[in-house]
VOMAR-609143 format. One record per residue (C-alpha): residue number from 0; chain; x, y, z. Coordinates in pm, 1 decimal. Example, Ala and Ser with C-alpha at 12.3 -4.5 7.8 and 13.67 -1.06 7.14 Angstrom:
2
+-----+--------+----------+----------+----------+
! num ! cadena !        x !        y !        z !
+-----+--------+----------+----------+----------+
!   0 !      A !   1230.0 !   -450.0 !    780.0 !
!   1 !      A !   1367.0 !   -106.0 !    714.0 !
+-----+--------+----------+----------+----------+
% end
This chain:
175
+-----+--------+----------+----------+----------+
! num ! cadena !        x !        y !        z !
+-----+--------+----------+----------+----------+
!   0 !      A !  -2614.4 !  -3474.2 !   -525.0 !
!   1 !      A !  -2575.9 !  -3139.8 !   -355.7 !
!   2 !      A !  -2309.0 !  -2893.6 !   -456.6 !
!   3 !      A !  -2193.5 !  -2601.4 !   -254.0 !
!   4 !      A !  -2107.7 !  -2278.6 !   -410.3 !
!   5 !      A !  -1806.6 !  -2098.3 !   -264.7 !
!   6 !      A !  -1784.5 !  -1728.5 !   -321.0 !
!   7 !      A !  -1440.3 !  -1574.8 !   -358.3 !
!   8 !      A !  -1389.2 !  -1247.3 !   -182.7 !
!   9 !      A !  -1096.1 !  -1020.3 !   -254.4 !
!  10 !      A !   -848.1 !  -1026.8 !     37.2 !
!  11 !      A !   -920.0 !   -667.8 !    123.8 !
!  12 !      A !  -1287.1 !   -738.6 !    152.9 !
!  13 !      A !  -1216.1 !  -1042.2 !    379.5 !
!  14 !      A !   -990.9 !   -820.9 !    600.8 !
!  15 !      A !  -1261.2 !   -551.4 !    628.8 !
!  16 !      A !  -1523.8 !   -811.2 !    714.7 !
!  17 !      A !  -1297.3 !   -974.7 !    969.5 !
!  18 !      A !  -1252.4 !   -641.7 !   1139.0 !
!  19 !      A !  -1634.7 !   -617.1 !   1174.2 !
!  20 !      A !  -1656.8 !   -313.4 !    955.1 !
!  21 !      A !  -1921.0 !   -312.7 !    677.6 !
!  22 !      A !  -1758.9 !   -245.3 !    343.6 !
!  23 !      A !  -1978.4 !     60.8 !    292.4 !
!  24 !      A !  -1857.1 !    215.8 !    614.2 !
!  25 !      A !  -1496.4 !    130.4 !    542.1 !
!  26 !      A !  -1517.8 !    332.1 !    217.7 !
!  27 !      A !  -1745.4 !    609.1 !    334.6 !
!  28 !      A !  -1442.1 !    823.4 !    417.1 !
!  29 !      A !  -1151.0 !    821.4 !    181.5 !
!  30 !      A !   -890.0 !    557.6 !    259.5 !
!  31 !      A !   -516.8 !    581.3 !    205.2 !
!  32 !      A !   -340.6 !    253.0 !    150.8 !
!  33 !      A !     33.9 !    267.5 !    229.4 !
!  34 !      A !    292.4 !      8.2 !    150.5 !
!  35 !      A !    661.4 !     -8.9 !    154.6 !
!  36 !      A !    812.9 !   -100.6 !   -179.1 !
!  37 !      A !    830.4 !   -480.2 !   -241.3 !
!  38 !      A !   1150.8 !   -686.4 !   -201.1 !
!  39 !      A !   1457.3 !   -538.3 !   -359.7 !
!  40 !      A !   1678.8 !   -730.3 !   -602.9 !
!  41 !      A !   1972.8 !   -657.8 !   -370.0 !
!  42 !      A !   1816.6 !   -815.6 !    -58.2 !
!  43 !      A !   1843.3 !  -1166.8 !     78.3 !
!  44 !      A !   1573.3 !  -1296.4 !    309.8 !
!  45 !      A !   1679.2 !  -1259.4 !    666.0 !
!  46 !      A !   1969.9 !  -1021.7 !    590.9 !
!  47 !      A !   1985.4 !   -640.2 !    553.8 !
!  48 !      A !   1982.7 !   -515.4 !    195.8 !
!  49 !      A !   2310.6 !   -459.0 !     23.4 !
!  50 !      A !   2207.3 !    -96.3 !    -38.6 !
!  51 !      A !   2254.7 !    -57.0 !   -413.7 !
!  52 !      A !   2165.4 !    301.1 !   -507.3 !
!  53 !      A !   1844.4 !    222.7 !   -700.1 !
!  54 !      A !   1777.6 !   -151.7 !   -728.1 !
!  55 !      A !   1493.3 !   -317.5 !   -925.7 !
!  56 !      A !   1252.5 !   -546.2 !   -752.9 !
!  57 !      A !   1350.6 !   -907.0 !   -705.0 !
!  58 !      A !   1137.4 !  -1192.7 !   -838.4 !
!  59 !      A !    972.2 !  -1208.5 !   -492.9 !
!  60 !      A !    913.7 !   -834.0 !   -508.2 !
!  61 !      A !    750.5 !   -855.3 !   -851.5 !
!  62 !      A !    516.7 !  -1129.9 !   -719.6 !
!  63 !      A !    433.2 !   -915.9 !   -414.8 !
!  64 !      A !    353.3 !   -616.5 !   -642.5 !
!  65 !      A !    114.8 !   -835.3 !   -844.8 !
!  66 !      A !    -52.4 !   -955.5 !   -522.2 !
!  67 !      A !    -99.3 !   -593.2 !   -417.7 !
!  68 !      A !   -263.3 !   -512.8 !   -747.8 !
!  69 !      A !   -496.7 !   -809.7 !   -707.1 !
!  70 !      A !   -589.4 !   -695.2 !   -354.9 !
!  71 !      A !   -651.9 !   -337.8 !   -437.7 !
!  72 !      A !   -801.1 !   -364.4 !   -793.9 !
!  73 !      A !  -1155.1 !   -319.5 !   -663.4 !
!  74 !      A !  -1068.0 !    -60.6 !   -390.8 !
!  75 !      A !  -1167.9 !    237.9 !   -610.0 !
!  76 !      A !   -814.8 !    379.9 !   -616.4 !
!  77 !      A !   -827.6 !    733.0 !   -753.0 !
!  78 !      A !   -460.0 !    813.3 !   -728.9 !
!  79 !      A !   -134.0 !    625.2 !   -692.4 !
!  80 !      A !    169.3 !    804.0 !   -541.6 !
!  81 !      A !    523.7 !    666.6 !   -551.2 !
!  82 !      A !    866.6 !    801.3 !   -482.4 !
!  83 !      A !   1121.8 !    843.9 !   -758.6 !
!  84 !      A !   1296.1 !    513.1 !   -700.0 !
!  85 !      A !   1260.2 !    212.9 !   -936.3 !
!  86 !      A !   1154.3 !    -22.0 !   -648.7 !
!  87 !      A !    854.9 !    200.6 !   -561.5 !
!  88 !      A !    763.8 !    259.0 !   -924.4 !
!  89 !      A !    772.0 !   -111.8 !   -993.9 !
!  90 !      A !    564.1 !   -193.0 !   -685.8 !
!  91 !      A !    297.0 !     56.7 !   -801.2 !
!  92 !      A !    304.1 !    -37.6 !  -1169.1 !
!  93 !      A !     77.7 !   -349.0 !  -1169.6 !
!  94 !      A !   -206.9 !   -173.6 !   -985.2 !
!  95 !      A !   -166.1 !    135.7 !  -1203.8 !
!  96 !      A !   -201.8 !    -83.6 !  -1509.5 !
!  97 !      A !   -495.2 !   -282.0 !  -1360.6 !
!  98 !      A !   -705.1 !     21.9 !  -1272.6 !
!  99 !      A !   -587.6 !    268.0 !  -1543.2 !
! 100 !      A !   -456.7 !    528.5 !  -1296.0 !
! 101 !      A !   -116.0 !    686.0 !  -1365.2 !
! 102 !      A !    150.9 !    686.9 !  -1097.2 !
! 103 !      A !    228.7 !   1031.0 !   -960.9 !
! 104 !      A !    593.2 !   1055.8 !   -862.3 !
! 105 !      A !    688.2 !   1265.8 !   -560.8 !
! 106 !      A !   1036.5 !   1272.0 !   -409.5 !
! 107 !      A !   1068.4 !   1049.3 !   -103.3 !
! 108 !      A !   1198.8 !   1341.0 !     94.7 !
! 109 !      A !    880.0 !   1547.4 !     22.7 !
! 110 !      A !    629.0 !   1393.1 !    261.1 !
! 111 !      A !    443.3 !   1721.9 !    288.0 !
! 112 !      A !    374.7 !   1716.6 !    -90.1 !
! 113 !      A !    258.4 !   1356.7 !    -67.5 !
! 114 !      A !     11.6 !   1451.0 !    210.1 !
! 115 !      A !   -104.9 !   1758.3 !      8.7 !
! 116 !      A !   -170.1 !   1534.8 !   -289.3 !
! 117 !      A !   -370.2 !   1294.2 !    -74.0 !
! 118 !      A !   -581.1 !   1567.0 !     76.3 !
! 119 !      A !   -658.3 !   1712.7 !   -271.8 !
! 120 !      A !   -765.7 !   1377.3 !   -413.5 !
! 121 !      A !  -1131.9 !   1279.2 !   -413.5 !
! 122 !      A !  -1120.9 !    908.9 !   -346.5 !
! 123 !      A !   -889.3 !    635.4 !   -220.2 !
! 124 !      A !   -514.1 !    663.5 !   -265.7 !
! 125 !      A !   -221.6 !    419.7 !   -272.9 !
! 126 !      A !    113.7 !    540.8 !   -153.8 !
! 127 !      A !    422.2 !    333.2 !   -219.2 !
! 128 !      A !    703.5 !    451.5 !      5.4 !
! 129 !      A !    990.9 !    334.8 !    220.9 !
! 130 !      A !   1043.5 !    189.4 !    568.7 !
! 131 !      A !   1157.8 !    541.8 !    690.1 !
! 132 !      A !    876.8 !    738.9 !    523.3 !
! 133 !      A !    563.4 !    535.7 !    581.8 !
! 134 !      A !    532.8 !    607.5 !    958.6 !
! 135 !      A !    586.5 !    980.1 !    901.3 !
! 136 !      A !    321.9 !    992.3 !    631.7 !
! 137 !      A !     73.2 !    807.2 !    856.5 !
! 138 !      A !    145.6 !   1059.8 !   1131.5 !
! 139 !      A !    102.7 !   1357.4 !    894.5 !
! 140 !      A !   -235.5 !   1219.5 !    791.8 !
! 141 !      A !   -335.5 !   1241.5 !   1157.7 !
! 142 !      A !   -347.8 !    870.1 !   1242.2 !
! 143 !      A !   -151.3 !    694.7 !   1518.4 !
! 144 !      A !    201.7 !    622.0 !   1421.7 !
! 145 !      A !    271.8 !    259.9 !   1337.8 !
! 146 !      A !    572.2 !     69.2 !   1477.1 !
! 147 !      A !    902.1 !    109.1 !   1296.7 !
! 148 !      A !    927.8 !    -98.7 !    976.3 !
! 149 !      A !   1232.6 !   -334.1 !    985.5 !
! 150 !      A !   1468.7 !   -353.8 !    690.5 !
! 151 !      A !   1353.1 !   -708.0 !    610.3 !
! 152 !      A !    977.1 !   -632.4 !    639.1 !
! 153 !      A !    781.8 !   -603.4 !    314.9 !
! 154 !      A !    438.5 !   -746.3 !    396.8 !
! 155 !      A !    265.6 !   -458.5 !    580.5 !
! 156 !      A !    -32.9 !   -277.9 !    424.5 !
! 157 !      A !   -143.8 !     17.3 !    625.7 !
! 158 !      A !   -500.9 !    144.8 !    569.5 !
! 159 !      A !   -562.3 !    496.2 !    700.0 !
! 160 !      A !   -925.7 !    602.6 !    699.5 !
! 161 !      A !   -943.3 !    973.6 !    686.7 !
! 162 !      A !  -1218.6 !   1174.7 !    859.9 !
! 163 !      A !  -1258.0 !   1362.6 !   1180.2 !
! 164 !      A !  -1038.3 !   1116.9 !   1369.2 !
! 165 !      A !   -821.0 !    926.8 !   1122.1 !
! 166 !      A !   -758.7 !    562.6 !   1205.5 !
! 167 !      A !   -497.8 !    313.3 !   1081.3 !
! 168 !      A !   -520.6 !    -60.7 !   1049.0 !
! 169 !      A !   -209.7 !   -274.6 !    965.0 !
! 170 !      A !   -264.3 !   -581.6 !    752.1 !
! 171 !      A !    -12.5 !   -834.1 !    626.4 !
! 172 !      A !    -10.6 !   -967.6 !    269.8 !
! 173 !      A !    207.0 !  -1237.6 !    109.1 !
! 174 !      A !    244.0 !  -1326.9 !   -255.2 !
+-----+--------+----------+----------+----------+
% end
């Protein structure tokens, strides 16, 4: 009887390999991972959010935050940046706990401070922001601006590789 061994690869590793980039090259330059906060408790799939002032994450949002932590736990995250809102803090919390890195809170309106913090960090960074801030931060990092993020879109993971000519790759992740 012959048995086959299947090796599990973290989703991020699979994505990097699928792009044809050796993992060592992908992490040679610091990478910045950017996500919009996970699903809000005041949102209904397929409908715009009800716009509560500072909602918690929904059950689906908590599951997505856990998935993000699983995906990035081996990505050598040196810093985690989040805005002051509960939904961004709650999205960042599972990864912060998993890797033992505290969440740095910077106001969502202070993109320049977010970029300064990224540039002063030695290593990879996770930024948890909002649909209206992620494209501006990607642009400020020198990478091509991604398409606008819809109000009902929570599954984008942007990976900006810093260096002489920063690049951005958009991945999708689901809980």
